[in-house]
C-alpha positions as CSV (number, residue, x, y, z in Angstrom):
1,M,1.4,-7.5,-41.4
2,T,4.6,-9.8,-42.7
3,V,3.9,-13.8,-42.0
4,E,7.0,-13.4,-39.0
5,N,5.0,-10.1,-37.8
6,L,2.0,-12.4,-37.5
7,S,3.9,-14.8,-36.0
8,R,6.4,-12.4,-33.3
9,D,2.4,-11.0,-32.5
10,L,0.6,-14.7,-31.9
11,E,3.9,-15.7,-29.8
12,K,3.3,-12.7,-27.2
13,L,0.3,-14.3,-26.5
14,G,1.9,-18.2,-26.7
15,V,0.8,-19.6,-29.3
16,H,2.4,-20.7,-32.2
17,L,2.3,-21.0,-36.1
18,S,4.3,-24.7,-35.8
19,A,2.3,-26.2,-32.9
20,P,0.4,-28.9,-33.9
21,E,-2.4,-27.6,-32.2
22,I,-2.8,-24.6,-35.6
23,Q,-1.7,-27.4,-37.8
24,V,-4.8,-29.6,-37.1
25,L,-6.6,-26.2,-36.5
26,G,-5.6,-25.4,-40.2
27,A,-6.8,-28.9,-41.7
28,M,-9.8,-28.2,-40.1
29,L,-10.3,-24.9,-41.2
30,R,-9.8,-25.9,-44.4
31,A,-11.8,-28.5,-44.5
32,G,-14.8,-26.3,-43.2
33,N,-14.4,-24.4,-46.4
34,R,-15.2,-27.7,-48.2
35,T,-18.4,-28.3,-46.6
36,Q,-19.1,-24.8,-45.8
37,G,-20.6,-26.0,-42.4
38,E,-19.2,-28.8,-39.4
39,I,-17.2,-30.8,-39.9
40,T,-16.7,-34.6,-38.4
41,F,-12.8,-36.4,-37.2
42,Q,-12.4,-38.4,-40.6
43,Q,-13.2,-35.2,-43.1
44,I,-10.2,-33.6,-40.8
45,Y,-8.5,-36.1,-40.3
46,A,-8.6,-37.1,-44.9
47,D,-7.1,-33.4,-45.5
48,I,-4.5,-33.7,-42.5
49,T,-3.5,-37.1,-44.5
50,S,-3.2,-35.7,-48.2
51,E,-0.5,-33.9,-47.3
52,R,1.9,-36.1,-45.6
53,A,3.8,-38.7,-46.7
54,K,3.6,-40.0,-43.5
55,A,0.0,-40.1,-41.9
56,P,0.0,-38.8,-38.2
57,S,-1.8,-41.4,-35.5
58,K,-5.8,-41.2,-35.4
59,A,-4.8,-40.8,-30.7
60,W,-2.5,-37.4,-31.9
61,I,-5.1,-36.0,-33.7
62,Y,-7.4,-36.2,-31.2
63,K,-5.8,-34.9,-28.9
64,C,-4.7,-31.2,-31.0
65,I,-8.7,-31.3,-30.8
66,S,-8.6,-31.6,-27.4
67,N,-6.5,-29.1,-26.6
68,L,-7.7,-27.0,-29.2
69,E,-11.7,-27.3,-27.0
70,S,-9.6,-26.5,-24.3
71,N,-8.4,-22.8,-25.8
72,Q,-12.2,-22.2,-27.4
73,F,-11.0,-22.3,-31.1
74,I,-13.7,-25.1,-31.7
75,T,-16.2,-25.4,-30.8
76,V,-18.0,-29.6,-30.6
77,N,-21.2,-30.6,-31.5
78,R,-21.8,-34.2,-28.7
79,L,-25.4,-34.6,-29.7
80,G,-24.9,-36.9,-32.8
81,K,-22.4,-39.6,-34.6
82,P,-20.0,-39.2,-35.1
83,R,-19.1,-35.4,-33.7
84,R,-19.2,-32.4,-35.6
85,Y,-16.4,-29.5,-35.5
86,T,-16.2,-25.9,-36.3
87,A,-14.1,-23.5,-36.8
88,T,-14.2,-20.3,-37.7
89,I,-13.4,-16.7,-37.3
90,E,-15.6,-16.5,-34.3
91,T,-13.9,-19.8,-32.1
92,I,-10.7,-18.3,-33.1
93,M,-11.0,-15.4,-31.8
94,A,-12.5,-17.0,-28.7
95,G,-9.3,-18.9,-29.2
96,L,-7.1,-15.9,-29.5
97,A,-8.6,-13.9,-26.5
98,N,-8.3,-16.5,-23.9
99,S,-4.9,-16.9,-24.8
100,R,-4.0,-13.5,-24.3
101,S,-5.8,-13.3,-21.3
102,R,-3.9,-16.3,-19.3
103,Q,-0.6,-15.0,-20.8
104,L,-1.6,-11.7,-19.4
105,D,-1.8,-13.1,-16.6
106,I,2.3,-15.2,-16.3
107,L,3.2,-11.3,-17.2
108,G,1.1,-10.6,-14.2
109,D,2.9,-12.7,-12.3
110,E,6.2,-12.1,-13.6
111,R,6.1,-8.4,-13.1
112,K,4.8,-8.8,-9.4
113,K,8.5,-11.4,-9.2
114,L,10.8,-8.2,-11.0
115,S,9.0,-5.8,-8.5
116,E,9.4,-7.8,-5.3
117,N,13.0,-8.5,-6.6
118,L,13.9,-4.6,-7.8
119,E,12.6,-4.0,-3.7
120,S,15.0,-7.0,-2.5
121,L,18.0,-5.1,-4.0
122,E,17.1,-1.8,-3.7
123,G,17.0,-2.3,-0.5
124,A,19.9,-4.8,0.1
125,D,21.8,-3.9,3.5
126,M,25.4,-5.1,1.2
127,Q,27.3,-4.4,5.0
128,N,25.3,-6.9,6.3
129,V,25.0,-9.2,3.4
130,A,29.0,-8.5,3.5
131,S,29.1,-9.6,7.1
132,V,27.4,-12.5,6.1
133,V,29.9,-13.4,3.3
134,I,32.6,-13.3,5.8
135,G,31.0,-15.4,8.0
136,I,30.6,-17.8,5.7
137,M,34.2,-18.1,4.5
138,T,35.5,-17.9,8.1
139,G,33.1,-19.0,10.4
140,R,34.0,-15.4,12.3
141,K,31.2,-13.3,12.1
142,P,32.7,-10.0,12.0
143,R,32.0,-7.1,14.4
144,L,30.6,-4.5,13.0
145,I,32.3,-1.2,13.8
146,S,31.6,3.1,14.5
147,G,31.9,5.1,12.4
148,H,29.9,7.8,10.4
149,I,27.3,7.7,8.6
150,E,26.4,10.4,5.7
151,G,22.8,10.8,3.6
152,R,19.2,10.8,5.1
153,D,18.9,6.6,3.3
154,N,21.4,5.6,5.0
155,V,20.6,7.3,8.2
156,R,17.6,6.0,7.8
157,I,18.4,2.2,6.4
158,A,21.8,1.9,9.2
159,L,18.6,3.7,12.2
160,I,16.0,0.1,11.1
161,R,19.3,-2.1,10.2
162,E,21.1,-1.6,13.9
163,L,18.0,-0.3,16.1
164,C,14.7,-2.3,15.0
165,G,16.2,-4.7,13.3
166,N,16.4,-8.7,15.5
167,T,15.2,-7.0,19.0
168,S,13.6,-9.1,21.8
169,P,11.4,-9.0,23.8
170,G,13.1,-7.2,27.2
171,D,15.3,-4.5,24.6
172,V,14.4,-0.8,25.3
173,L,15.2,2.1,22.6
174,R,16.5,5.7,24.7
175,L,15.2,7.9,22.0
176,T,15.4,11.6,22.9
177,E,13.5,15.0,20.6
178,G,11.1,12.4,20.1
179,V,8.2,15.0,18.9
180,N,8.3,12.7,15.8
181,L,7.0,9.9,17.7
182,L,3.7,11.7,18.5
183,D,3.2,13.0,14.4
184,L,3.0,8.1,14.2
185,N,-0.5,8.1,11.2
186,P,-0.6,5.4,9.1
187,A,-0.9,8.7,5.9
188,K,3.0,9.9,7.6
189,S,4.7,7.5,8.5
190,G,8.0,6.1,7.5
191,P,9.7,2.9,6.8
192,V,11.6,3.9,10.5
193,E,8.8,4.5,12.3
194,K,7.2,1.4,11.2
195,A,10.3,-0.4,12.2
196,L,9.4,0.8,16.2
197,L,6.8,-0.2,15.8
198,E,6.9,-3.3,14.3
199,A,9.5,-4.1,17.0
200,I,6.6,-2.9,20.4
201,Q,4.3,-5.1,19.1
202,D,8.0,-8.0,19.1
203,G,8.6,-7.1,22.9
204,L,10.6,-3.8,22.3
205,T,10.4,-1.1,24.6
206,I,10.5,2.5,23.8
207,K,11.1,5.9,26.2
208,A,11.0,8.4,23.9
209,L,12.3,11.6,25.3
210,L,11.0,15.0,24.7
211,T,13.0,17.7,25.1
212,S,12.8,20.6,22.8
213,Q,9.1,21.6,24.2
214,M,6.0,20.4,25.0
215,P,3.8,18.3,23.3
216,R,0.5,20.1,21.9
217,G,-2.8,18.3,23.9
218,Q,-2.1,19.1,27.4
219,G,-6.5,19.7,27.3
220,P,-9.1,17.1,26.4
221,A,-9.5,17.7,23.1
222,S,-6.0,18.3,21.8
223,L,-5.6,14.7,23.5
224,A,-8.7,13.7,22.3
225,S,-7.3,15.1,18.3
226,F,-3.6,12.6,18.7
227,L,-6.3,9.8,19.8
228,S,-7.8,9.6,16.1
229,K,-4.8,10.8,14.5
230,T,-2.8,8.1,15.3
231,S,-2.0,4.6,14.7
232,S,-3.7,1.8,16.2
233,L,-0.2,0.7,17.0
234,V,1.2,3.2,18.7
235,V,-2.6,3.3,21.3
236,Q,-1.7,0.3,22.0
237,G,2.5,0.1,22.6
238,I,0.7,3.0,25.3
239,L,-1.7,1.2,26.6
240,D,0.8,-1.9,27.1
241,G,3.5,0.6,28.6
242,R,5.7,-0.4,25.3
243,L,5.8,3.1,24.4
244,Q,6.3,5.4,27.6
245,L,6.3,9.2,26.2
246,R,7.9,11.8,28.5
247,A,8.7,15.8,28.6
248,T,10.9,17.5,29.8
249,P,9.5,20.6,32.3
250,Q,11.4,23.3,29.7
251,P,13.0,22.5,26.8
252,T,16.9,21.5,27.1
253,L,20.4,20.4,25.6
254,T,21.5,17.4,25.2
255,Y,22.2,14.7,23.1
256,R,20.2,13.6,20.0
257,M,19.8,10.0,20.3
258,L,18.6,6.9,19.4
259,C,20.4,3.9,22.4
260,L,19.2,0.5,22.2
261,N,20.5,-0.4,25.9
262,E,24.1,0.0,27.0
263,E,25.1,-1.5,23.1
264,K,24.7,0.8,20.9
265,M,23.6,3.8,19.9
266,I,23.0,7.3,16.8
267,L,23.8,10.2,17.7
268,F,22.8,12.6,14.9
269,M,24.6,15.9,14.0
270,S,21.6,18.9,13.1
271,K,18.9,19.9,14.5
272,A,16.8,18.8,11.4
273,P,13.5,16.4,11.9
274,Y,15.1,13.9,9.5
275,P,19.1,14.1,10.1
276,D,21.4,13.1,7.1
277,S,24.2,13.3,9.7
278,A,24.4,11.0,12.2
279,A,27.2,8.5,14.1
280,L,27.1,5.4,15.1
281,I,28.5,3.9,18.2
282,H,28.8,0.9,19.6
283,R,29.7,0.1,23.4
284,E,33.6,-1.1,22.4
285,D,34.5,1.4,20.9
286,N,33.3,4.6,23.4
287,A,31.9,2.9,26.2
288,T,32.6,6.5,27.8
289,M,30.3,8.8,25.6
290,M,27.6,5.7,25.8
291,D,27.5,5.8,29.8
292,D,27.3,9.2,29.9
293,A,24.5,9.1,27.3
294,I,22.8,6.7,29.4
295,A,23.4,8.7,32.8
296,T,22.2,11.8,31.3
297,F,19.1,10.8,29.5
298,D,18.2,8.5,32.9
299,R,18.2,12.0,35.0
300,L,16.0,13.4,32.6
301,W,13.4,11.0,32.2
302,E,13.1,11.6,36.2
303,S,12.2,14.7,36.2
304,A,10.1,14.7,33.3
305,I,6.4,14.8,32.6
306,D,4.9,11.4,31.7
307,I,2.6,12.0,28.9
308,S,1.6,7.9,28.5
309,A,-0.1,9.1,31.8
310,I,-2.3,11.9,30.6
311,L,-2.3,9.6,27.3
312,K,-3.7,6.9,28.3
313,Q,-5.9,8.6,30.5
314,A,-7.2,10.3,27.9
315,I,-7.8,6.6,25.9
316,A,-9.9,5.4,29.4
317,S,-12.0,8.6,28.5
318,R,-12.7,8.6,25.3
319,A,-13.5,4.6,25.4
320,K,-16.4,5.3,28.2
321,S,-17.6,8.2,26.1
322,S,-17.9,5.4,23.5
323,N,-19.6,2.7,25.7
324,E,-22.1,5.4,26.6
325,S,-23.3,7.1,23.3
326,T,-23.6,3.5,22.1
327,E,-26.1,2.4,24.9
């Protein structure tokens, strides 16, 4: 190994051959070779001053020795006077291992920070960023316009940004064809489902209407199975009334949408469980369609079967059975 390669490898460990402490370590090794054992400060000082036209101060050398000891490159015998120092291959190995461990901690922190920065960049919403930039430059935030959304990831981003983010207590999200909502559990939840649950915690009320089929689980056994695999946040949302589930008695064709209050909605263009095409509609751009979609939803909602009530009974029954089994 060349000196250049060695120097490069040591620098990866945070050790620099030109550092004052390493120069003092070299003097200690040379003095140790002559004495074949422990060495005193005077022997170290003599080796250093013999190679320099201008001798460094003793305080400077003491500081370097203290740093070497704290980094485990040397050992110090304080039992007698004067103190005696030892620098061997074993102590240097210990010092290098300590330097490596410290450097790995530093790199680990940097990697974590880089990973967080990468996730932040990948998840950055350029529409929101552009909106903020325009707001800073003009003093006015531009109104987001309606439009077509292409791509599954873009649909997910729009759902989170437009309908789940910045909700307030009292907001209502109408959701049709909510069968996927019933599959919420920690193992299967995606970013949209998690965002919906977080919004529920913040006070959002979700009205989920199943229109294509009756949900599985009319019997107690099936309901118990549903509850056992469902996120505790879903159960709590049902108990609190912030997650309301209903189903139409018969399959019903209607808008497949998510609508926040009466302000904006995302209308899906396909029947796929995770659509890759949708339309974002703001009230200002199409109030007629939004009013019709909300009116249709409310009409179906009133005549639908209240699944939440059935689930509440199942939750209470399960809690009672659990209490009886522990008595």
